[in-house]
N, C-alpha and C positions, 0 to 999 in steps of 0.2 A: 587390459589397460583400465585403470580406475578413472571414474568420473571426477571432475573437479568442478566446484560450484563457486559462484560469486553470490553474495548476499546483500540485500538492500533493506533498510528500514525507512519507512515513510510515515510521517505524521500528518494527518488531515485534521486541522483544528475545527472545533465547533464554532460556528459564527452566529451572531444574532441577526445579521442581515445577509442577503445574497441567496444563492441557490440552496436548496435543501441538501443536507449532508449526503443523502443517498445519491443525488445527482452528481455532487462533487466527487464522491468515492468512485462512482461508475466511470466518470471521465478520467480520473487518475489511473484506474485499473486498465481502461482501454489504451491509454497512452503507454503505460508500462508494458502491457501485454504485447503491443506492437514492437517494443524494443527487446522482446524475448524473455521478459520477467514473468515468473509464475508465482501466484499468490500461495503462500504456505499457511499463514495464520493471521488472525486479526484479534487485537485486544483493545480494550478501552485504556487510554493512557492514564498516567497518574492524575489523581484529582478529577478525573472525568473531563479533562480539557480537550481531548482529541482522540481520534481513532489511530491506532498504530498498526500499520500493515507490515508484514514480514514477507519478503519475496526472495526467490532464488532464480538463477539461470546457470546453465552449463557454460563453462569457459573453454 
């Protein structure tokens, strides 16, 4: 039987105020990990406005 995957892309915007980006990214990854999502890759979004997280989970 072949595996089937669901994919998710999440953008975490850079902010001038509020928590540090690393704190926000960690919180988002903890939340998504609890839902079964696995981080595959991270890129800086277009024009450096956000981090883009690529995740997958088995369906």
